[in-house]
C-alpha positions, 0 to 999 in steps of 0.5 A: 921680843920673846924671851925667857921671862915673857914666854907663855910656855916658860913652865915647861923649861923650869925644873921646879914645875916638873911633877914630883914623885913621878915614876919614870915611863909612867903615864904622867911622865910621858904626859909631862915630856910630851908637853915639854917637847910640844912647847919647844916646837919639837912635835913637828920634828917628831912628826916628820921623823915618823913620816920618814920612817913610815916611807922607809918601811913602806919602801922596804916592804914593797922591795920585799914583796917584789923579791918574794914574787921573784922567788915564786917565779923561780920555783914555778920554773921547775914545775910542769905548769909551764907545759900548759901555757898558751893552751898546751895540754900537759903530757900524759902521766904514764908517758913522762920519762925521767930525762930532763934538761936543766938550764942555768940562767947566766946573763941577759944583755938587752942591748944585744938581745942575747940570753946566755944559759948553761945546759946540763942533763939529769936523770931524775930518780923514780918515782915521780909524783904524777897525781897532780902533774901541774904541781909536780916539781922536779928536784935537780938534787934527786938525780942519777947518771944519764947515758952519754948524749949527743945534743943537737940544737935547732934541728928536728928528729923524724921517724927513722925508717932505716932500722929493723926495730918494731917494738917502738918508733925510733927517731933520727936527726933529720939532717944527720950531717949536722954536728952536735953542739956538745955532749952531756952525760960523759962526766958529771960536770958536762955542760953546754953553753948557749946564747939564745937570740931574743926578739920582740914578742909583738908589735905592740907599742908598750911591749917592743924591746927597749922602746917599751921600757919597762914593759918590753917583752923579749921572746926567743926559742931553742929546740933540742934533740938528744941522741944516744952517743953510744948507739951512734958510735956502735952503728956509725949512723950519726943522729940515730937513737933519739932519746925522749926528753920529758921537759926542761927546768930553769934555775937561778935568776937574773938581776932586774929581769924575770924569765918565763918559759914554755916547754913542748916535749913532742916525744911524749905525744902520740900524734907528734911527727917528731921527737924533740924538745921545743923551749919558748922563753920570755924575758921581762922586767921585774916588778921592782923595775916597773915600780922604780920607773913609775916613781921617777916618772911621777916625781919628774912630772911633779917637779915640772908642773910645780916649776911651770906653775911658778913661772905662770904665776910670776910672769903671766899674773905679775906676781913679782914677789915670787920673782924677787923673793925666791931664786927660781932661776937657780932651781930651774937651772939645777933641774935641767941637770937633775932630771937626766941624772935621775934617769940614769939611775933607773935599772937597765934603762935603754938608750935615749929614744924609748917611750919613757923619754917621749912621755916623760924626760924630753917633755920635762926638759923642754918645759923646764928649759923654757921656764929657765929662759923666761925667768932669766929674761924676767930677772934681767928686765927686773934688774934693769927696772931697779937700776932705772928707778934708782937712777931716776931717784938720784936725779931727782935728789 
């Protein structure tokens, strides 16, 4: 039996063996204490503590990188670069006006597929830097009061042929009987709340809403027409004197969701048949959500494969030491409740039936359930054999 007297590392416990006259935190001091910790088998503890700290630092680093990506996406939502997505050309710099719409992101419900925004109008003070239009960022704090605007949603503006104006081409709402959804510019606090229905972008297996979680893509569109409310009141002609909107800006962010958009200000193009602002929006999961799903997916399959391997080794290869020395049955039974609980911790996870369940959760549950049943039957058979052996031994005596 190992004790203090015959321990080969006894020197490390005795104070008389400590080096004398060693300055604290000197190389000799560190060497002595390292030897002491190694002899007391504390080196392993130090190693796993360091590994834990490295894993924690790695997780925090990944989280900060994804957070930085969200900041970059939010900053890009206030630049003209949104005009060139999907091959659209930016408007000519000399045609860009100062009227913009600002949409504040409030919420997105992936189950009802509604994106909620509050819209306001701003008149950006001059000058606007158009030297590099793709990098021009609109500052919403640099604003002026706008004219009172009657805002029409999901309608078109067509050339107004009933006026005597010849200096420029006036526009009017195509259906003047449509009521405006709200007014902007009457006061400094005017805003219009909208719910935009989001559908699927494509029929691709991985991008279908909810089913392709976490790679699903939601797509929606809204069209705005702004008319001068003072002109409407003075002339009595609804929807007349349509104003050119140069673009839109999105502010704020959503939890676990990333919003991108594309703007098409038709008023700024000579060959356009109308004068409206078409905003195409896409909502996707953030990179952090995808990373969490990958981690959970990998851990679930790792646990499943490990339990399946133990089942095969102990039952098919007759390694009874695994069956007798470890309580694998309790491990399998616990895993049946642990895996669904881990799934519920994923951010924004949809209901059961998505691709994640078909490729991960459901196969994992089926395999672990079968392993649990096989282990239960084997334990019962093993107990029966032990009882039969004990009864036979007692009968021989």
